[in-house]
C-alpha positions as CSV (number, residue, x, y, z in Angstrom):
1,X,22.3,-5.6,3.6
2,X,20.5,-7.9,6.4
3,X,17.2,-6.7,7.4
4,X,17.1,-9.0,10.1
5,X,13.1,-10.0,9.5
6,X,13.8,-13.3,8.1
7,X,11.5,-16.1,9.2
8,X,9.1,-12.9,10.1
9,X,5.4,-12.8,9.1
10,X,3.8,-10.7,7.0
11,X,0.4,-9.7,5.4
12,X,0.7,-7.9,2.0
13,X,-2.8,-6.6,1.1
14,X,-3.6,-6.4,-2.7
15,X,-0.5,-7.8,-3.6
16,X,-1.7,-9.6,-6.6
17,X,-0.1,-6.5,-9.0
18,X,1.5,-3.2,-9.3
19,X,3.3,-1.7,-5.7
20,X,1.3,-4.3,-3.7
21,X,3.6,-7.5,-5.7
22,X,6.3,-5.0,-5.9
23,X,6.2,-4.9,-1.8
24,X,5.8,-9.1,-1.7
25,X,8.9,-9.7,-3.7
26,X,11.0,-7.5,-1.8
27,X,10.0,-8.7,1.2
28,X,10.0,-12.2,0.1
29,X,14.0,-11.5,-1.0
30,X,14.7,-11.0,2.5
31,X,12.9,-14.5,3.7
32,X,10.0,-12.9,5.1
33,X,6.9,-15.7,5.2
34,X,4.1,-14.1,3.0
35,X,0.3,-13.9,2.9
36,X,-1.3,-12.1,-0.2
37,X,-4.6,-11.3,-0.9
38,X,-6.3,-9.5,-3.9
39,X,-9.9,-9.5,-5.0
40,X,-9.3,-11.4,-8.1
41,X,-8.6,-15.3,-7.8
42,X,-6.8,-15.6,-10.7
43,X,-4.3,-12.6,-10.9
44,X,-3.4,-13.7,-7.4
45,X,-2.8,-16.8,-8.2
46,X,-0.6,-15.6,-10.8
47,X,0.7,-13.6,-8.3
48,X,2.2,-16.0,-6.1
49,X,3.3,-18.2,-8.2
50,X,5.6,-15.3,-9.1
51,X,6.7,-14.3,-5.7
52,X,7.0,-18.1,-4.9
53,X,10.2,-18.1,-7.0
54,X,11.7,-15.2,-4.5
55,X,10.8,-17.0,-1.6
56,X,12.4,-19.7,0.7
57,X,8.8,-20.2,2.5
58,X,5.6,-21.2,0.8
59,X,3.5,-18.2,-0.4
60,X,0.0,-17.9,1.3
61,X,-2.9,-16.4,-0.3
62,X,-6.8,-15.5,-0.2
63,X,-9.2,-14.1,-2.2
64,X,-10.5,-11.1,-0.1
65,X,-12.2,-7.7,-0.1
66,X,-10.9,-5.0,1.8
67,X,-14.0,-2.8,1.1
68,X,-16.2,-4.7,2.9
69,X,-16.6,-5.5,7.1
70,X,-17.4,-9.3,6.0
71,X,-14.2,-9.3,3.6
72,X,-12.3,-8.5,6.2
73,X,-12.9,-10.3,8.7
74,X,-12.6,-13.7,6.3
75,X,-9.0,-12.1,5.5
76,X,-8.3,-12.3,9.2
77,X,-9.7,-15.6,9.7
78,X,-7.6,-16.7,6.7
79,X,-4.5,-15.7,8.2
80,X,-4.5,-16.8,11.1
81,X,-5.8,-20.1,10.2
82,X,-2.4,-19.8,8.0
83,X,0.1,-18.9,10.3
84,X,-1.4,-16.9,13.2
85,X,-0.9,-12.9,13.7
86,X,1.4,-11.5,11.2
87,X,4.6,-9.3,12.6
88,X,4.6,-6.8,9.9
89,X,1.4,-5.3,8.3
90,X,1.4,-4.2,4.9
91,X,-1.7,-1.8,4.2
92,X,-2.7,-1.1,0.3
93,X,-5.9,-0.7,-1.7
94,X,-6.6,0.4,-5.1
95,X,-7.5,3.8,-5.6
96,X,-11.1,5.5,-5.3
97,X,-12.6,6.1,-8.9
98,X,-11.8,9.6,-10.3
99,X,-14.4,12.3,-9.3
100,X,-14.1,15.9,-8.8
101,X,-15.2,17.5,-5.2
102,X,-18.5,19.0,-5.5
103,X,-20.2,16.1,-7.9
104,X,-19.1,13.4,-6.2
105,X,-21.7,11.1,-5.2
106,X,-23.1,10.4,-0.9
107,X,-21.9,6.6,-2.6
108,X,-18.3,7.3,-3.5
109,X,-17.7,8.9,-0.3
110,X,-19.4,6.4,1.5
111,X,-17.4,3.1,-0.3
112,X,-13.9,5.7,0.0
113,X,-14.2,5.2,4.0
114,X,-14.7,1.6,4.2
115,X,-11.6,0.9,1.8
116,X,-9.6,3.6,2.5
117,X,-10.1,4.1,6.0
118,X,-11.8,1.3,7.4
119,X,-10.0,-1.4,5.7
120,X,-6.7,0.1,7.7
121,X,-8.6,0.1,11.2
122,X,-9.9,-2.8,11.0
123,X,-6.9,-5.0,10.5
124,X,-4.7,-2.5,12.8
125,X,-7.6,-3.4,15.6
126,X,-7.2,-7.3,14.8
127,X,-3.6,-7.8,14.5
128,X,-2.1,-5.3,16.7
129,X,-2.7,-7.4,20.2
130,X,-0.2,-9.9,18.8
131,X,2.3,-7.7,17.9
132,X,1.6,-5.9,21.4
133,X,2.2,-8.9,23.0
134,X,5.4,-10.1,21.0
135,X,6.5,-6.3,21.5
136,X,7.9,-6.4,17.8
137,X,5.8,-5.0,15.0
138,X,5.6,-3.4,11.6
139,X,2.8,-1.6,10.2
140,X,3.0,0.1,6.9
141,X,0.5,1.6,4.6
142,X,0.7,2.8,1.3
143,X,-0.9,6.6,1.0
144,X,-0.6,8.9,-1.8
145,X,0.7,12.1,-2.5
146,X,-2.8,13.2,-1.9
147,X,-2.1,13.3,1.7
148,X,0.0,16.4,1.4
149,X,-1.5,18.0,-1.5
150,X,-4.7,17.7,-3.5
151,X,-4.3,15.7,-6.8
152,X,-7.2,17.1,-9.6
153,X,-10.2,14.7,-9.9
154,X,-9.1,12.8,-6.9
155,X,-11.8,13.8,-4.8
156,X,-12.1,10.7,-2.3
157,X,-8.3,10.4,-2.1
158,X,-7.8,13.6,-1.5
159,X,-10.1,13.5,1.6
160,X,-9.0,9.9,3.4
161,X,-5.3,9.8,2.8
162,X,-4.8,12.9,5.2
163,X,-7.3,11.4,7.7
164,X,-5.4,7.9,7.7
165,X,-2.0,9.6,7.6
166,X,-3.4,11.4,10.8
167,X,-5.0,8.2,11.8
168,X,-1.6,6.2,11.9
169,X,0.7,9.2,13.3
170,X,-1.6,9.1,16.5
171,X,-1.6,5.0,16.4
172,X,2.5,5.3,15.6
173,X,2.8,7.6,19.2
174,X,0.7,4.9,21.0
175,X,2.3,1.9,19.8
176,X,6.4,3.3,20.1
177,X,7.1,1.9,22.9
178,X,5.6,-1.8,23.0
179,X,8.8,-1.7,20.1
180,X,6.0,-1.5,17.1
181,X,6.5,1.0,14.1
182,X,4.1,2.3,11.9
183,X,4.6,4.3,8.6
184,X,3.2,5.5,5.6
185,X,4.5,4.7,2.0
186,X,3.2,8.0,-0.7
187,X,4.1,6.4,-4.0
188,X,4.4,9.3,-6.6
189,X,3.2,8.3,-10.3
190,X,4.8,4.8,-11.0
191,X,4.2,3.1,-14.0
192,X,1.6,0.4,-12.5
193,X,-2.1,-1.2,-14.2
194,X,-3.4,1.8,-12.3
195,X,-1.5,4.4,-13.7
196,X,-2.3,2.7,-17.0
197,X,-5.8,3.0,-16.4
198,X,-5.2,7.0,-16.0
199,X,-3.6,7.0,-19.5
200,X,-6.5,5.2,-20.8
201,X,-8.8,7.6,-19.4
202,X,-7.1,10.2,-20.7
203,X,-6.7,8.9,-24.4
204,X,-10.2,8.4,-24.5
205,X,-11.1,12.5,-23.1
206,X,-8.1,13.3,-25.8
207,X,-8.1,11.3,-29.0
208,X,-5.7,13.2,-30.5
209,X,-3.3,12.7,-27.3
210,X,-0.9,9.8,-27.7
211,X,1.2,7.6,-25.0
212,X,4.2,8.3,-25.3
213,X,3.7,11.8,-25.6
214,X,1.2,11.8,-21.9
215,X,4.0,10.1,-20.4
216,X,6.5,12.7,-21.5
217,X,4.8,15.5,-20.9
218,X,3.9,14.3,-17.2
219,X,7.3,13.7,-16.7
220,X,8.2,16.8,-16.9
221,X,6.5,17.7,-13.8
222,X,8.6,15.4,-11.9
223,X,12.5,16.7,-10.8
224,X,14.0,13.1,-11.8
225,X,12.2,13.8,-15.2
226,X,10.8,10.0,-15.3
227,X,8.0,7.6,-14.2
228,X,9.0,5.6,-11.4
229,X,8.6,1.4,-12.1
230,X,7.2,-0.6,-9.0
231,X,10.7,-2.4,-8.3
232,X,11.7,0.8,-6.7
233,X,9.3,0.9,-4.4
234,X,9.5,-2.1,-2.8
235,X,12.9,-1.9,-1.5
236,X,12.0,1.3,0.7
237,X,8.9,-0.4,1.9
238,X,10.8,-3.5,2.8
239,X,13.5,-1.4,4.8
240,X,10.8,0.3,6.8
241,X,10.0,-3.4,7.9
242,X,13.6,-3.9,9.2
243,X,15.1,-4.0,12.4
244,X,17.6,-1.5,10.9
245,X,14.3,0.7,10.7
246,X,13.4,0.3,14.4
247,X,13.7,4.3,15.2
248,X,11.8,5.3,12.4
249,X,7.9,5.5,13.1
250,X,5.3,8.2,12.4
251,X,6.7,9.1,9.6
252,X,5.5,9.5,5.8
253,X,8.2,8.3,3.2
254,X,7.9,9.5,-0.5
255,X,8.9,7.8,-3.5
256,X,8.2,10.0,-6.1
257,X,11.2,11.0,-7.6
258,X,10.9,14.7,-5.9
259,X,7.1,15.2,-7.1
260,X,6.0,16.2,-3.6
261,X,6.4,19.8,-3.2
262,X,5.7,20.4,0.1
263,X,8.5,21.1,2.6
264,X,7.1,18.7,5.6
């Protein structure tokens, strides 16, 4: 299936591993020109080398901290210097540290706002004018099932993921006449480094548990009865970036094996 995006330019945030790298790989296979970013230079370089195997264009990159305004400004400048404004913008950042709502410190709320919400708003403000000028664009935000229902111990995510979803829904309505689509993709439990971190935290608190048992128990809460893998996440995102998805906007696609229980 030809998605009709070969030669388009995409910025994929937090793309050195996990879901971001899976999205970059899927877009590379469609002939999209890529700019990757991440905080760690070593893992970013390794991701670029890996993704380059699937791309017919040079894969560009820059080290960037999306949780700070200064880091985002440097990224914007680097992207424009490399290939101008992107046609496709993939928002993705690491999740905030676990905490319960009642004991979340004020600094954690402030950091979560910068990391989750402001990173999206800032990059949108920078790159939307270019999309509007050419009357074509795709904005995709990797969110979480916490946009629909609270996840235990993830207070900051529970607060800001719904806010991001609401902001992007409003934006989708505003820019639809410019042939720009704006959608979210909410992953369920997918085997990434982030999942392994949660598993390690669980095992530290429960020394009599083990990895296989934890994964098996969690899988029972998923209708598909298994966890996903990153390669199942990238292609749906690539489809939302395509010409074929030009009439899909303001939506959230859940890639979760049926984990989300809500009707809407």
